[in-house]
Each structure stands twice: as C-alpha cells, then as structure tokens.
C-alpha positions in Angstrom: 9.7 -21.8 -2.7 6.7 -21.9 -5.6 3.2 -21.7 -3.1 -0.7 -21.4 -4.3 -2.4 -18.3 -3.5 -4.8 -20.4 -1.8 -2.7 -22.1 1.0 -1.3 -19.1 1.4 -5.0 -17.4 2.2 -5.8 -20.4 4.3 -2.9 -19.9 6.4 -2.3 -16.1 7.2 -6.2 -16.4 8.0 -5.1 -19.2 9.8 -2.1 -17.2 11.6 -4.6 -13.9 12.2 -7.7 -16.2 14.2 -4.7 -17.8 16.5 -4.0 -14.5 16.8 -7.4 -12.8 17.8 -9.0 -11.8 15.1 -12.7 -12.2 14.2 -13.7 -14.5 11.3 -13.9 -11.3 9.1 -10.9 -9.8 9.8 -8.6 -12.4 9.4 -10.5 -13.1 6.1 -9.6 -9.1 5.2 -6.4 -9.3 6.5 -5.5 -12.4 4.2 -6.9 -11.8 1.0 -5.2 -8.5 1.1 -2.1 -9.8 1.3 -1.8 -12.1 -0.9 -3.6 -10.0 -3.7 -0.5 -8.0 -2.8 1.8 -10.9 -3.7 -0.5 -11.7 -6.4 -0.1 -8.5 -7.8 3.6 -8.6 -8.1 4.1 -6.2 -4.7 5.6 -8.8 -2.2 6.9 -6.2 0.0 3.1 -5.4 0.7 2.6 -8.9 0.6 2.5 -12.0 3.1 5.9 -11.0 4.1 4.3 -8.4 6.9 2.4 -11.4 8.8 5.5 -11.1 11.1 6.0 -7.9 11.5 2.2 -7.3 12.3 2.3 -10.3 15.1 4.7 -8.6 16.2 3.4 -5.2 16.6 -0.5 -6.7 17.5 1.7 -8.6 20.8 3.1 -5.4 21.8 -0.2 -3.6 21.8 1.1 -1.5 19.0 -1.6 -2.6 16.9 -5.3 -2.9 17.8 -7.5 -6.5 16.7 -10.9 -6.5 15.5 -11.5 -2.7 15.4 -14.0 -1.0 13.7 -14.0 2.6 12.6 -15.3 5.7 14.7 -16.5 8.4 12.9 -15.3 12.0 14.5 -16.4 14.9 12.3 -19.4 14.0 10.1 -20.3 16.9 7.4 -22.3 14.7 5.0 -20.1 15.0 2.1 -17.0 15.6 4.6 -15.6 13.3 6.8 -13.1 12.5 9.3 -12.8 8.9 10.4 -10.1 7.1 13.4 -9.0 4.3 12.5 -8.2 3.7 16.4 -4.6 1.4 14.8 -6.6 -1.5 13.5 -5.4 -3.9 11.1 -5.3 -1.3 8.2 -6.6 -4.0 5.8 -9.5 -4.0 7.7 -9.6 -0.3 8.6 -9.1 0.9 4.7 -11.5 -1.1 3.7 -14.7 0.1 5.7 -13.4 3.8 5.1 -13.5 2.8 1.4 -16.8 1.3 2.0 -18.2 4.3 3.6 -16.5 6.9 0.9 -18.3 4.9 -1.9 -21.1 5.0 -0.1 -20.9 9.0 0.7 -20.1 9.7 -3.0 -23.0 7.6 -4.3 -25.2 10.2 -2.3 -23.4 13.1 -2.6 -21.1 12.9 -6.0 -17.8 13.3 -4.1 -16.6 12.5 -0.6 -13.4 13.5 1.3 -12.9 10.6 3.7 -10.0 12.4 6.1 -8.9 8.6 7.9 -6.1 9.2 11.2 -4.6 6.4 13.1 -5.0 3.7 11.2 -2.3 0.6 11.5 -0.4 -0.2 8.3 -2.9 0.1 4.7 -1.1 -2.2 3.2 -1.2 -1.9 -0.6 -2.5 1.2 -1.5 -3.5 -0.1 -4.6 -6.1 -2.0 -3.0 -8.3 1.4 -2.1 -8.1 3.0 -5.5 -9.6 -0.7 -7.0 -12.2 -1.0 -4.8 -13.2 2.5 -5.5 -13.1 1.5 -8.9 -14.9 -1.5 -9.0 -18.1 0.9 -7.4 -17.0 3.0 -10.2 -16.0 5.6 -8.4 -12.7 7.6 -9.9 -10.3 8.5 -6.3 -7.5 9.8 -5.4 -5.6 9.0 -1.7 -3.0 10.4 -0.3 -0.9 8.3 2.1 1.8 9.2 5.1 3.4 7.2 8.5 3.2 8.8 10.7 6.9 7.9 14.0 7.7 5.1 12.8 7.4 5.5 8.8 10.2 8.2 9.3 12.6 7.0 6.4 13.0 9.4 3.4 15.7 12.1 3.4 14.8 15.5 2.0 15.8 17.2 -1.4 20.0 17.9 -0.4 19.7 16.8 2.9 21.2 13.1 4.6 18.6 12.9 7.6 15.5 10.9 7.9 12.5 14.0 8.0 9.6 12.2 5.6 7.9 8.7 5.6 7.3 6.9 1.9 4.4 9.2 1.2 2.4 7.0 -1.4 -0.1 8.3 -3.9 -2.4 6.4 -5.7 -5.0 7.1 -7.8 -8.0 5.1 -9.9 -10.1 5.4 -12.5 -12.4 2.5 -13.9 -12.9 1.4 -17.8 -15.2 -0.6 -19.2 -12.4 -3.0 -20.5 -9.8 -5.9 -18.3 -8.7 -3.7 -15.9 -9.5 -0.2 -14.4 -6.5 2.7 -14.2 -4.6 2.6 -11.3 -1.8 4.0 -10.2 0.4 3.4 -6.9 3.6 4.7 -6.4 5.3 6.7 -3.8 7.3 10.0 -3.4 10.4 8.4 -3.0 12.8 6.2 -5.0 11.6 2.7 -3.6 9.6 1.5 -1.0 10.9 0.1 2.6 9.1 -3.4 1.7 11.1 -3.7 -1.5 13.9 -2.9 0.6 13.6 -5.4 2.8 12.4 -8.2 0.1 16.1 -7.6 -1.0 17.1 -8.1 1.9 15.5 -11.6 2.8 15.9 -12.4 -0.6 20.5 -11.8 -0.2 20.1 -9.2 -3.6 20.8 -5.8 -3.7 18.5 -2.7 -4.5 18.3 -0.5 -7.3 21.3 2.1 -8.0 19.6 5.7 -6.8 17.7 4.4 -4.0 19.2 4.7 -0.9 22.1 6.3 0.8 24.3 5.2 3.8 24.8 7.6 7.2 26.7 9.6 5.5 24.6 10.7 2.2 26.8 8.4 -0.1 25.0 6.5 -2.8 24.8 2.3 -1.9 22.9 0.0 -3.1 23.0 -3.1 0.0 20.3 -2.8 1.9 22.2 -3.6 4.8 23.3 -0.3 5.1 19.5 0.8 4.4 19.1 -0.6 8.0 22.4 0.0 9.7 23.4 1.3 12.5 23.5 4.0 12.0 20.9 3.8 9.6 21.1 5.6 5.5 17.9 6.9 3.9 15.8 6.7 1.1 15.9 9.7 -1.4 12.5 11.2 -3.2 11.6 10.4 -6.7 12.9 13.2 -9.4 15.0 14.9 -6.9 13.1 18.1 -5.8 10.1 17.5 -7.8 9.7 14.0 -5.6 10.7 16.0 -2.5 8.1 18.4 -2.9 5.5 16.6 -3.6 6.5 14.2 -0.7 5.8 17.6 1.5 2.3 18.4 -0.1 1.0 14.2 0.9 2.2 14.9 4.6 -0.1 17.4 4.2 -3.4 16.3 2.7 -2.1 12.5 4.8 -1.2 14.6 8.3 -2.2 18.0 9.0 -5.3 17.6 7.1 -6.7 14.3 8.5 -5.4 14.8 11.7 -3.1 12.0 12.2 -0.5 14.4 12.2 2.4 14.7 9.6 5.8 12.9 10.2 6.8 12.5 13.9 9.3 11.5 15.3 7.7 11.9 19.1 5.2 9.2 17.9 8.2 6.7 16.9 7.0 3.5 19.0 4.2 2.5 16.8 3.4 2.9 13.1 0.2 4.9 12.1 -0.9 5.6 8.5 -3.2 8.3 7.8 -4.7 9.0 4.3 -6.8 11.3 2.5 -9.5 9.7 0.0 -11.4 11.9 -2.4 -13.7 9.6 -4.2 -15.6 10.9 -7.3 -18.9 9.6 -8.7 -18.3 10.0 -12.5 -22.2 9.4 -13.4 -22.8 12.5 -11.6 -20.5 14.9 -14.2 -20.5 12.6 -17.4 -22.4 9.7 -19.1 -21.1 6.3 -18.9 -21.4 6.5 -23.1 -19.1 9.3 -23.4 -16.4 8.5 -20.3 -15.6 5.2 -21.4 -15.4 6.0 -24.7 -13.3 8.8 -24.4 -10.8 6.7 -21.9 -10.7 3.9 -24.1 -10.2 6.3 -27.3 -7.5 8.3 -25.2 -5.8 4.5 -24.7 -5.8 3.5 -27.7 -4.2 6.2 -28.4 -1.7 6.4 -26.8 -0.8 3.1 -26.5 -0.5 3.6 -30.8 2.7 6.1 -30.5 5.5 4.7 -32.8 8.3 2.8 -29.8 11.8 2.6 -29.4 12.2 -1.1 -29.7 9.6 -2.6 -31.7 9.2 -5.7 -29.2 8.6 -3.4 -26.3 4.9 -3.1 -25.4 3.4 0.8 -23.6 0.8 -0.5 -21.0 -1.7 1.4 -19.1 -1.4 2.0 -15.7 -2.6 -1.0 -13.5 -2.0 -3.1 -16.6 1.5 -5.0 -15.0 -0.4 -5.7 -11.5 -3.4 -7.5 -13.6 -0.5 -9.7 -16.0 1.0 -9.8 -13.5 -1.8 -11.6 -10.8 -2.9 -13.9 -14.1 0.3 -15.4 -14.5 0.9 -16.2 -10.3 -2.7 -17.5 -10.1 -1.4 -20.0 -12.5 1.7 -20.4 -11.7 2.0 -19.6 -8.1 3.7 -16.7 -6.0 7.7 -17.0 -5.3 8.7 -16.5 -1.6 12.3 -16.4 -0.1 13.5 -19.2 2.5 14.1 -15.8 5.1 10.7 -15.1 4.4 9.1 -18.8 5.0 11.5 -19.1 8.1 10.0 -15.9 10.2 6.9 -17.5 8.8 7.0 -20.7 10.3 9.0 -19.1 13.3 6.0 -16.9 13.5 3.5 -19.8 13.6 5.4 -21.7 15.8 5.5 -19.3 18.3 1.5 -18.7 18.0 0.9 -22.2 18.1 -0.3 -22.3 14.7 1.1 -25.5 11.8 2.5 -23.3 8.8 1.9 -26.6 6.4 5.0 -25.3 4.6 5.7 -28.6 2.1 9.1 -29.8 3.0 
C-alpha cells in the first residue's frame, strides 16, 4: 500500500498520544519515524510502532522523559536517557550538545540508557543543520545482542552504528549513517514482513552456515548477523562498544540486561567556525566533492553520489509519490491501533 507522509505522521502522532505521550513527544516521535521512511530507511520507520507500544505497555520504555545530566564538565557531559523514547531523548541530547559546542567549540555528549534511538542519521543531520560537524558511536546493551565476532557463530556484539555529519552550502549535508555489521536487524524484519530474502553474505544460521532466509535469523535457534569487511568490521565494532557502552556508562552488550533494549551514544560535536572560516570551509568541501564526482566512471550510466545524497533524493521522491508499506506491517499497526482504541484510517 502506498501512503502519504502526512497520513502516517498523523496516525503515528495519534497512536503515541493515545498511549500517554504528551503533545511534544508524540510530535517528535511521529516526525522522526516517518522521516526514516521518507529517507528510505523503512527498518527504522513506522514498522517500529508495534514494538515501541509493546515495550511501553511492558514498562520497558518510559514516556515523557527529560534527560538528566549526571556529570557536567562544561564541554563533556554524561546524560541519562532514563529509557525514554529515543527520538525525544536523542533530540534533547543533541540540542544540549549543540549548545555546549557553541559555547566551548567542541562538546562530548555521553548518552546512556536511552530507549531505541531510531535512525541514527537524524543526529548528525540535526547537528549539521546547526552548522556543526559531528561523529556518533552507538551500541545496544542486552537485547541488541545480534552480531557474531569474526570467525564465530554466536552473538556477542550489537549492530554498533557509526554516523557522522558535515554541513555544506549545497542542497544537503554530507551524512554517513552505517553499522559495523552487514545489515540492520530492522532491515531483516522488513524483508521478513515482505516475504523476501536478505542479500547474500549478511547472516548465518545457528550452525554458522550462510543463509538469506530472515526466518532462519530469528529462529529458534537464532542465527547471527556478520560484521562488515570481516575482521575489520569486527574490530570497528569492538571500538564502538567501548565508546558507546563503556565510556558512556551505559554498558557494552551485556546478556544480563537482555530484557530491555537501551542505546548508548557517544557524540562529538564540533563548531567548525572555531577552526576555519565559512568561506574556506565551504569552498574546500565543495571543491573536493566536485573533484570526487569528476572521476572517470566504470559505467557512464552511473553517477558518483555523496554520503547522504541517496536519502536526500529518496525524501523528495517519497514526499511526492508516497511511502510503500508491506501488508504485514500495516496489519501489525492496525492491530496495535485496535488494542489501544485508535482509528487507524488505512484505506480499504
């Protein structure tokens, strides 16, 4: 089914208001979930609604939370997310980081114990909109134990996203949003709902055999996601665990915390104006991007894209043409609406 973004934003807003979110939180969650769909990352969009509502009802995610500052050293701050809805908690943490970066030139925000932070690309985008350069390391403690170490067949790592953003004076900022593993769990779930296979080389079954069947990943017995680039992705994942888990105080991947999903995120936010003038910085960014785009192509029908360009183009397309959801995802959202007394309004 093809649905317009405004319809999905309104429905998501009404669902979270009905479950107890205040107006501000419901709006933030609705905008950011649907923006993930608009950006082409359906794994972090409205497909998450039934899971979020289930966690709220089970007391595993808390509504209407505001961040607590645990340690404040001016430019370095430890923040407790109190297992609040990640779209709201992440936005609050980044607002604090931007404020401190303007004051000190750089800010390190160590966010611990947020509920699922959603699409991590939102956070470097928010910083870039404020003129800031940023890098972000993310882990998931406990419930997010999904990835096998290089050479192993048992889960020991979370997906460990890494994101970075650079503001430009062009149509869109440069945004990197990736994981240290081959595929996000949410993308496996999207494939499962759509009755599709995942790409080769992404997951293994419980015996360590390669598979493309999302059902095999979920089990039982459960399979594992593989790290990107073999031993290199594994090593990167370990470092991200240290940054987002040990350094924030929110714990590295820990089976003793497997009943609740919490994200840790270490964000380094830099005010580029404290380093270089606008004129030099933007000219150099533009010059280099143009130089890279000018490389001779293997196939003249292709085009060299900058990080974040696919999401920018996808948003324009999906705003105009709509967002496609699988029938399984629609059915699950409708079931959630029925359970909490919300009229979904999906077309027949």
